[in-house]
C-alpha positions, 0 to 999 in steps of 0.5 A: 523289430517290432513292439509287443502289442500287449505292453500298454504305451505310456499314453494308455490310461491307467486303473486309478486314472480310469477311476479318478475320471469315472468316479463322479459319474459312477457315484451319481448313477449309484444315487439315482438307482437307490432313491429310485429303489427307496421311492418304489418301495415306499410307495408301492402299497399306495400307487398302482396307476392312472384311473386304477382304484387301488391308487390313492394318488391324485390320478388314481381312483380309490376315492370312488371305490371306497365311496362306492363300497360305503353304499353297498357297491362291490367293485371287481378290478380286471385288466384284461378283455376275457375278465371283462366280458365274463363278468358282464351280466345283468344287473352289473356295471361294467366300467371301461376306462379309456377305452381307445387304448383297446384294439379294435378287435378287443372294441368289438369283442367287448361290444358283443359281450355289453349290448347283451349283457343287459347291464350298465356300461360306462366309457371314461374317456371314450374318442374317436377310435372307440365310440362308434365301434362300442355305441353304433350310431355315436362318432366323437367330434373334436374335444374341448378343454374340462370346465364346469358345466350345468348339465341341461338335460332330463337325465336324473343322476345329471340333474341331481349332481348338478354342474361337473367338471366334464369336458374331452371328447364331444358325441354326434349321435343318432336317435331321439331316447339318448340323453344330452348333458353337459353341452359344449358348443351344441355337443354333449360331453356325457351321452346315455344311450339305452341299449337292449335287454333293458340295459344302456351305455353311457359315455363320458368324453373325459375322466377327470369325475373319478380322479381322487383330486377332482371329487370334492369339486362341484358335483363331480363325486355324486356323478361319479357315485350315481353313473357307477353305483346304479348296481350292487356290482361294478366291473373296473376294467381297466385295459393293460399291455399284457393282455393276451387279447391286445396282440390280437389286433390288426393295428400295426406300430405305426398306427398306434402313434399319435398323429401329433407325433407324425407332424413333429417328425415331418417338421424335424425331418425340413429342419434337418434337411435346411440345416444340412443345406445351410452347413453344406453351401460353398460361396467361393474359394477358401480364403487364408486368414490371418492368425490373430495372435502370434505365439513365439516358438519357446512358448509352443515348445514349452506347451507342447513339453507340458502335454508330454509330461502330463500324459507321461509320453516319454516315447513321444517326447524321445522320439521328437528329439531324436528326429530333430537331431538326425534332420540337423546332424544329416546334411553335416555328415554327407547324408540327403535330407531324404535318408536322414530318419534311416538307420542304415544310412545315418548312423555308419555316417556319424559314426565314421566322424567320431573317434572309436571310444564314442558312445553307441550311435545307434542306440543313442539315436535309434534306441528305446524309449527312456523309462523314466523323466531323469533318463529322457533328460540324459537322452536330450543332454547326450543328443545335444552333446552328440550334436555339439560334436559337429557343430563346433568342429564345423565352426573351427574349420569355417574359422580356420579358412577365411577367405583372402581379403579384396585388395584395396583401391590405389589411392590417387594423389592430387599432382596439381602443382 
């Protein structure tokens, strides 16, 4: 008769045990969620993101926007390419923050609109993937660390600002009319290129001069105000992933991964392969090794019993007791060792050696698991009593039939006179 699969065994965890094990983890997750919600609520009014003119944190640009407003320059914040191209017109400055985040399609569309606007375009943080598209004839070189550098050029805005914290990308350019300032290794980190219709384009290698925590250092504030405040209206374009035009580019997901990650993944793959070879090596056949300590049988039995009790595994403990009893009773009643665990062979053989009023052998040797610890102890006593009947009778029988003693050797007498 098979057991009902819907009935939980004694090893199945109860609801109380599952709650006890998981309550610490659930409490930690709840604390993190509540803390995140509280921080988001407290800081949602001031933090908007990197280079955001609404953000007052250290990497925001609210300070620049407020200084420009004090000088009569209005700031229009946009996050899409269509909005930036629509706002580009004569007498307007368009700031493109981190143009490397734009797809090639967005860059070409933006270049076509800004080239004929007749205003000023400031590209903050333009690197290898955007400089040559947005400004033909300009190519970004290897970037350098941001540091204090002298203007060393004739650009009025740079000469009035003096030394400033510039760095990042450096630019190769062709043309004699460009203003190359704040050089590093002979290449400028700030480049002004004249454009059509009286406009111009300014490439800035890094965006540090626009951060709130960098405005008060060196001539950063003066340089930022003069580059962005040359006209009465500023269009602040901060690229966003929600821009519909971003999905029209021809770059795949692999193209968006920086080159450094490709090398890192290659190194991890090589390391994993070497680790697999190291762990899978076979230098010879397996060698048996002696255990460092010998554990007594009584200690092993007691430890196993404690584990059974800890998990309430009365069914497994009862089965272990019954299986051991069946194994020892089989040779005493003439049952082969291979059939010791067979109910059809063992129960009739054991019942044949007991009186009619003996307990139910089938229920004792092959019955249901005990319901509680007291029943388990009672089952152990009954099995011990049953086994004792057979071992005691075997001992008495062996004592009553004693083997004959060997005859004593004859004693030789000394017949010497």
